[in-house]
C-alpha positions as CSV (number, residue, x, y, z in Angstrom):
1,X,-63.7,75.0,-7.3
2,X,-59.7,75.1,-6.2
3,X,-60.0,71.3,-4.9
4,X,-61.6,70.5,-8.5
5,X,-58.7,72.0,-10.0
6,X,-56.2,70.4,-7.7
7,X,-57.6,67.2,-8.4
8,X,-57.6,67.6,-12.0
9,X,-53.8,68.4,-11.6
10,X,-53.1,65.3,-9.4
11,X,-54.6,62.7,-11.7
12,X,-52.4,63.4,-14.8
13,X,-49.2,63.8,-12.6
14,X,-49.9,60.4,-10.9
15,X,-50.3,58.9,-14.5
16,X,-46.8,60.0,-15.3
17,X,-45.1,59.0,-12.0
18,X,-46.7,55.5,-12.9
19,X,-45.4,55.6,-16.7
20,X,-41.9,56.7,-15.3
21,X,-41.9,53.8,-12.3
22,X,-42.4,51.2,-15.4
23,X,-39.6,52.9,-17.4
24,X,-37.5,52.8,-14.4
25,X,-38.2,49.0,-13.5
26,X,-37.9,47.9,-17.0
27,X,-34.5,49.7,-17.3
28,X,-33.2,48.4,-14.2
29,X,-33.5,44.4,-15.0
30,X,-32.5,42.7,-11.9
31,X,-30.8,39.0,-13.1
32,X,-30.3,35.9,-11.0
33,X,-27.2,34.0,-12.2
34,X,-26.4,30.4,-12.0
35,X,-23.7,29.2,-9.9
36,X,-22.0,27.4,-12.8
37,X,-19.9,30.2,-14.7
38,X,-19.0,30.1,-18.5
39,X,-15.5,30.5,-19.8
40,X,-14.3,32.8,-22.5
41,X,-11.2,30.7,-24.2
42,X,-10.3,32.9,-27.2
43,X,-11.5,36.6,-27.4
44,X,-10.0,38.7,-30.1
45,X,-10.4,42.0,-32.3
46,X,-10.0,41.4,-36.1
47,X,-10.6,44.7,-38.1
48,X,-13.7,46.5,-35.9
49,X,-15.4,43.2,-34.8
50,X,-15.4,41.8,-31.9
51,X,-15.1,37.8,-31.5
52,X,-15.1,35.4,-28.7
53,X,-15.5,31.5,-28.0
54,X,-16.1,29.8,-24.9
55,X,-17.5,26.9,-23.0
56,X,-20.2,26.4,-20.7
57,X,-20.4,23.1,-18.3
58,X,-24.0,22.4,-18.1
59,X,-26.3,19.2,-19.0
60,X,-29.2,21.4,-20.4
61,X,-30.8,21.3,-23.9
62,X,-30.5,24.4,-25.4
63,X,-33.4,26.6,-27.8
64,X,-30.8,29.3,-27.6
65,X,-27.9,31.0,-26.6
66,X,-27.3,34.5,-26.4
67,X,-24.3,37.0,-25.6
68,X,-26.3,40.1,-23.7
69,X,-24.7,43.4,-23.1
70,X,-26.6,45.3,-20.3
71,X,-26.4,49.0,-19.3
72,X,-29.9,49.6,-18.2
73,X,-31.4,47.9,-21.6
74,X,-30.5,44.3,-23.2
75,X,-28.6,44.4,-26.5
76,X,-28.3,40.8,-27.4
77,X,-26.2,38.7,-29.8
78,X,-27.6,35.0,-31.3
79,X,-24.5,32.6,-30.5
80,X,-23.6,29.5,-32.4
81,X,-23.2,26.8,-30.3
82,X,-22.9,22.7,-30.0
83,X,-23.0,20.3,-26.8
84,X,-20.8,17.2,-26.3
85,X,-20.3,15.4,-23.6
86,X,-22.3,17.8,-21.2
87,X,-20.2,20.8,-22.5
88,X,-21.6,23.5,-24.6
89,X,-19.0,25.0,-26.9
90,X,-20.3,28.7,-28.1
91,X,-18.9,31.2,-30.4
92,X,-20.2,34.5,-32.3
93,X,-19.1,33.7,-35.8
94,X,-16.8,31.4,-37.3
95,X,-15.5,34.0,-39.7
96,X,-12.6,35.9,-38.2
97,X,-13.8,39.1,-39.2
98,X,-17.3,38.9,-38.5
99,X,-18.8,39.0,-34.7
100,X,-19.6,42.2,-33.0
101,X,-19.2,45.4,-34.8
102,X,-17.5,47.4,-32.1
103,X,-18.1,50.8,-33.9
104,X,-21.9,50.2,-33.6
105,X,-21.7,50.6,-29.8
106,X,-22.9,53.6,-28.2
107,X,-21.1,55.5,-25.2
108,X,-21.9,53.0,-21.8
109,X,-20.6,50.8,-19.4
110,X,-21.7,47.2,-20.5
111,X,-22.0,44.0,-18.2
112,X,-21.5,41.0,-20.4
113,X,-23.3,37.6,-20.0
114,X,-24.9,34.7,-21.2
115,X,-28.8,34.3,-21.8
116,X,-29.5,30.3,-22.1
117,X,-33.3,29.7,-23.1
118,X,-34.8,26.1,-22.8
119,X,-38.2,25.4,-23.1
120,X,-39.2,28.9,-22.7
121,X,-37.3,28.9,-19.6
122,X,-34.3,31.6,-18.9
123,X,-30.9,31.1,-17.2
124,X,-28.1,33.7,-16.8
125,X,-24.5,32.6,-16.6
126,X,-21.7,35.5,-15.9
127,X,-18.2,34.8,-18.4
128,X,-14.8,34.2,-16.9
129,X,-12.2,35.4,-19.2
130,X,-9.5,32.7,-19.1
131,X,-7.7,34.1,-22.0
132,X,-4.3,35.4,-21.6
133,X,-5.5,38.8,-22.4
134,X,-7.1,40.1,-19.3
135,X,-7.5,43.6,-21.2
136,X,-8.2,44.5,-24.6
137,X,-8.2,48.1,-25.9
138,X,-9.8,49.0,-29.2
139,X,-10.5,52.7,-30.9
140,X,-13.5,53.1,-33.2
141,X,-13.7,54.5,-36.9
142,X,-14.2,58.1,-36.5
143,X,-17.6,59.7,-37.4
144,X,-17.7,63.9,-37.9
145,X,-14.1,63.3,-36.1
146,X,-15.4,61.7,-33.0
147,X,-14.5,58.2,-31.8
148,X,-14.8,56.2,-28.9
149,X,-11.9,53.9,-26.9
150,X,-13.2,50.7,-25.6
151,X,-12.3,48.5,-23.3
152,X,-12.6,44.9,-22.4
153,X,-12.0,43.3,-19.2
154,X,-13.5,41.3,-16.4
155,X,-15.4,43.5,-13.8
156,X,-17.9,42.1,-10.9
157,X,-17.1,38.6,-11.8
158,X,-18.1,38.9,-15.3
159,X,-16.7,40.5,-18.8
160,X,-17.4,44.2,-19.3
161,X,-17.4,46.6,-22.5
162,X,-16.6,49.9,-21.5
163,X,-17.4,52.4,-24.3
164,X,-16.0,55.9,-23.8
165,X,-15.0,59.2,-25.8
166,X,-11.5,59.3,-27.1
167,X,-9.4,62.4,-27.5
168,X,-6.1,60.9,-27.6
169,X,-3.5,61.6,-30.5
170,X,-1.9,59.3,-32.8
171,X,-4.9,57.2,-33.3
172,X,-5.6,56.2,-37.0
173,X,-8.7,54.5,-38.9
174,X,-6.7,53.2,-41.8
175,X,-3.3,52.0,-42.8
176,X,-1.9,52.7,-46.6
177,X,1.0,50.6,-47.4
178,X,3.0,51.3,-50.6
179,X,4.8,48.1,-51.3
180,X,8.5,48.0,-51.6
181,X,10.5,51.2,-51.4
182,X,14.1,52.1,-51.6
183,X,16.5,49.6,-52.3
184,X,13.6,47.4,-53.0
185,X,12.3,48.3,-56.2
186,X,9.9,45.2,-56.5
187,X,9.1,44.2,-59.9
188,X,10.3,45.7,-62.8
189,X,9.6,45.5,-66.5
190,X,10.3,47.9,-69.6
191,X,11.7,50.6,-67.1
192,X,8.9,50.7,-64.7
193,X,9.2,49.3,-61.1
194,X,6.8,48.8,-58.3
195,X,7.8,50.8,-55.9
196,X,7.3,54.3,-57.6
197,X,3.7,53.1,-58.7
198,X,2.4,51.6,-55.3
199,X,3.9,55.0,-53.6
200,X,2.0,57.4,-56.0
201,X,-1.2,55.0,-55.3
202,X,-0.9,55.0,-51.6
203,X,-0.5,59.0,-51.7
204,X,-3.6,59.2,-53.6
205,X,-5.8,57.0,-51.5
206,X,-4.5,58.5,-48.4
207,X,-5.5,62.2,-49.8
208,X,-9.3,60.7,-50.6
209,X,-9.6,58.9,-47.7
210,X,-9.0,62.0,-45.7
211,X,-11.7,63.7,-47.5
212,X,-13.9,61.7,-46.0
213,X,-12.9,62.2,-42.6
214,X,-11.1,59.4,-41.8
215,X,-7.2,59.6,-40.3
216,X,-4.7,57.5,-42.6
217,X,-1.6,56.5,-41.9
218,X,1.4,55.5,-44.6
219,X,3.9,53.2,-44.1
220,X,6.3,54.9,-45.9
221,X,6.2,57.9,-47.4
222,X,9.6,58.5,-49.0
223,X,10.9,59.3,-52.3
224,X,12.0,56.0,-54.4
225,X,15.9,56.6,-54.2
226,X,18.1,53.5,-54.1
227,X,19.9,54.5,-51.0
228,X,16.7,53.9,-48.6
229,X,16.2,50.8,-47.0
230,X,12.8,50.2,-45.2
231,X,13.1,47.9,-42.6
232,X,10.1,45.2,-41.9
233,X,10.5,44.6,-38.2
234,X,12.0,46.5,-35.2
235,X,11.0,50.0,-34.3
236,X,9.5,52.0,-36.5
237,X,9.5,49.3,-39.4
238,X,7.1,48.6,-41.6
239,X,4.8,46.2,-39.5
240,X,5.5,48.6,-36.2
241,X,4.2,51.8,-38.3
242,X,1.2,49.7,-39.0
243,X,0.4,48.1,-35.6
244,X,1.5,51.4,-33.5
245,X,-0.8,53.0,-35.3
246,X,-4.2,51.6,-33.6
247,X,-5.9,51.4,-37.2
248,X,-8.7,48.9,-38.0
249,X,-7.7,48.3,-41.4
250,X,-4.7,47.8,-43.8
251,X,-4.5,48.1,-47.7
252,X,-1.1,47.3,-49.5
253,X,-0.5,48.1,-53.1
254,X,1.4,45.9,-55.5
255,X,1.6,45.2,-59.1
256,X,2.1,41.4,-60.1
257,X,4.8,40.2,-62.3
258,X,4.5,36.7,-64.4
259,X,4.2,35.9,-68.3
260,X,3.2,38.7,-70.5
261,X,-0.3,36.8,-71.1
262,X,-1.0,37.1,-66.8
263,X,-3.3,40.2,-66.7
264,X,-6.0,41.6,-64.2
265,X,-6.1,42.4,-60.8
266,X,-6.3,40.5,-57.4
267,X,-7.0,41.0,-54.0
268,X,-5.1,38.9,-51.2
269,X,-6.4,38.1,-47.8
270,X,-6.1,36.2,-45.0
271,X,-8.1,32.6,-44.7
272,X,-11.4,32.0,-43.0
273,X,-13.0,35.5,-43.2
274,X,-16.1,37.2,-44.7
275,X,-15.3,38.0,-48.2
276,X,-17.7,40.8,-48.6
277,X,-15.0,43.8,-48.5
278,X,-12.8,41.8,-50.8
279,X,-15.7,41.4,-53.0
280,X,-16.6,45.2,-53.1
281,X,-13.0,46.3,-53.8
282,X,-12.4,44.0,-56.7
283,X,-15.5,44.7,-58.2
284,X,-15.6,48.3,-57.9
285,X,-12.1,48.5,-59.5
286,X,-13.5,46.4,-62.6
287,X,-16.5,48.3,-62.8
288,X,-14.8,51.8,-62.7
289,X,-11.6,50.8,-64.6
290,X,-10.4,49.3,-67.7
291,X,-9.0,46.2,-66.2
292,X,-10.9,42.7,-65.2
293,X,-10.4,40.0,-62.4
294,X,-7.3,38.2,-63.2
295,X,-6.9,35.5,-65.4
296,X,-4.5,33.6,-62.4
297,X,-5.8,30.7,-61.1
298,X,-3.5,29.6,-58.1
299,X,-4.5,30.3,-54.6
300,X,-7.7,31.9,-56.3
301,X,-11.5,31.3,-54.2
302,X,-13.5,33.6,-56.1
303,X,-13.3,35.9,-59.2
304,X,-10.5,38.4,-58.2
305,X,-10.1,37.2,-55.0
306,X,-7.0,35.2,-53.7
307,X,-5.9,33.5,-50.4
308,X,-2.8,32.0,-49.5
309,X,-1.4,30.2,-46.6
310,X,1.7,28.0,-46.2
311,X,1.8,24.8,-48.3
312,X,3.4,21.6,-47.2
313,X,6.5,21.9,-49.0
314,X,7.0,25.4,-47.7
315,X,6.8,24.6,-44.0
316,X,9.3,21.6,-44.6
317,X,11.7,23.7,-46.4
318,X,11.4,27.0,-43.8
319,X,12.2,24.3,-40.6
320,X,15.0,22.6,-42.4
321,X,16.5,26.2,-42.9
322,X,15.6,27.1,-39.1
323,X,17.4,23.9,-38.0
324,X,20.1,24.1,-39.9
325,X,21.0,27.6,-38.2
326,X,20.4,25.6,-34.9
327,X,17.2,27.6,-34.5
328,X,13.8,26.4,-32.7
329,X,11.5,26.3,-35.8
330,X,8.3,28.4,-36.0
331,X,4.9,27.0,-35.2
332,X,3.8,27.4,-38.6
333,X,0.7,25.5,-40.3
334,X,-1.2,25.3,-43.5
335,X,-3.6,27.7,-41.8
336,X,-1.0,30.2,-41.3
337,X,-1.3,33.0,-43.5
338,X,1.8,33.4,-46.1
339,X,2.2,37.0,-46.5
340,X,4.2,38.8,-43.9
341,X,2.0,42.4,-44.4
342,X,-1.4,40.3,-43.7
343,X,0.0,38.0,-41.2
344,X,2.4,40.1,-39.0
345,X,-0.7,42.8,-38.7
346,X,-3.3,40.2,-38.0
347,X,-1.9,39.0,-34.3
348,X,-2.6,35.3,-33.5
349,X,-5.8,35.0,-35.4
350,X,-3.6,35.2,-38.6
351,X,-0.7,33.0,-37.4
352,X,1.9,36.0,-37.0
353,X,4.9,34.4,-35.5
354,X,8.2,36.2,-35.7
355,X,9.1,36.6,-32.2
356,X,12.7,37.4,-32.5
357,X,14.0,33.7,-32.5
358,X,15.5,34.7,-36.2
359,X,17.2,37.9,-35.3
360,X,13.8,39.8,-36.6
361,X,10.9,40.5,-34.2
362,X,7.6,41.8,-34.6
363,X,6.7,43.4,-31.1
364,X,3.0,42.5,-31.9
365,X,3.2,38.9,-33.4
366,X,0.8,37.6,-30.3
367,X,-1.5,40.3,-30.2
368,X,-5.2,40.0,-29.8
369,X,-6.3,42.8,-31.9
370,X,-5.4,42.6,-35.6
371,X,-5.4,44.6,-38.6
372,X,-7.7,43.7,-41.2
373,X,-5.3,43.4,-43.6
374,X,-5.5,42.9,-47.7
375,X,-2.8,43.1,-50.4
376,X,-4.3,45.0,-53.7
377,X,-2.4,43.6,-56.7
378,X,-3.7,45.9,-59.3
379,X,-2.6,44.6,-62.4
380,X,0.9,42.7,-63.9
381,X,3.4,45.1,-64.3
382,X,5.1,42.6,-66.9
383,X,1.8,43.2,-68.9
384,X,2.1,46.7,-70.9
385,X,-1.3,47.3,-71.1
386,X,-1.8,46.4,-67.0
387,X,1.2,48.9,-66.1
388,X,-0.3,51.9,-68.7
389,X,-3.8,51.6,-67.8
390,X,-2.8,51.8,-63.9
391,X,-0.7,54.9,-64.4
392,X,-2.8,56.5,-67.2
393,X,-6.1,56.0,-65.2
394,X,-5.0,56.0,-61.6
395,X,-7.7,58.4,-60.2
396,X,-10.2,56.0,-61.5
397,X,-8.3,53.2,-59.6
398,X,-8.0,54.9,-56.3
399,X,-11.6,56.2,-56.4
400,X,-13.1,52.8,-57.0
401,X,-11.2,51.5,-54.1
402,X,-12.0,54.3,-51.9
403,X,-16.1,53.9,-52.5
404,X,-15.6,50.4,-51.5
405,X,-13.8,50.9,-48.3
406,X,-16.1,53.7,-47.1
407,X,-19.5,51.7,-48.2
408,X,-18.3,48.7,-46.1
409,X,-16.5,50.1,-43.0
410,X,-17.8,53.3,-42.4
411,X,-21.2,52.2,-41.2
């Protein structure tokens, strides 16, 4: 009788062990890597997305190419690729604010490599980081007051992404920039100036976002007195305050100026991005306030959304100005973002260039970790109705912007 009881206990135990063995085997996949190694030629983080581009010298006809993050289990991202002269060029996304959503990664240490599928046959390739950025650091957006540090570097002959909990101080989620300030009044009309309105908007948005558990940095908190000069560059300048915060996004408040017939809201962005967040912000503003999409057609890419890069004549004029000072011109192209608050907070991805040759220097001009930045021209200060509506309904404007931000970046 006792033997039968033992037998009955052994059977389910052995079954459990067999199941456990299957799980252990499946979670400890072994990979045979090819001799060829793929090169990473570009690696950057814009906003909260990681993007990379690379090449693999291999004469194969691919059906599928995937980037694999392995930490006992595979997390796969399908890559876009093209082949020319036996060189396969691959990338995660053609849009700089798309790619791997870093905030979605769990705490883990990930080995990163390529998985190539041809005629249902799979081959694996390690990744060599050929960029100048041998170690890239990122901090995720807060959730329930918790956030992670992500370190990206090469380890054990391939790329590695390590996600660990962080308790570091002075790490921010969002920067809010109150345009102009101090001796720089901004545009003025009928007794109203930008600097005061933008500061009030910035403080309100900071307060509302903090209610959602986010940590927010203002580029200026000072009053609007005429004796204060807010520096753009240098230690504790506007750009330094934004970039040293380790935030992921920047939103800059402004009011436009023009003919009295000009009216409405404009959101300015860098080029070559997914406009989802820009659409969400401007649509939310129009839906929840009395304003409408701007009737300005210059630089417009969609209703209420504008992207401005340098134009040829602006580049020529700037180059002449520097040459007259006997300064080597900057490498500015028609893909370089025009507005400094977007460009200089966006690293090399937005064409940041202020490297000190013309007295001013952005210490972060060549970084590969950039803020995803937007200028919000809420209306025209030269239009009395626009200005009155913004001042009278400021809470509605701020609430509309906050809702769009929370919906899109706090996933």
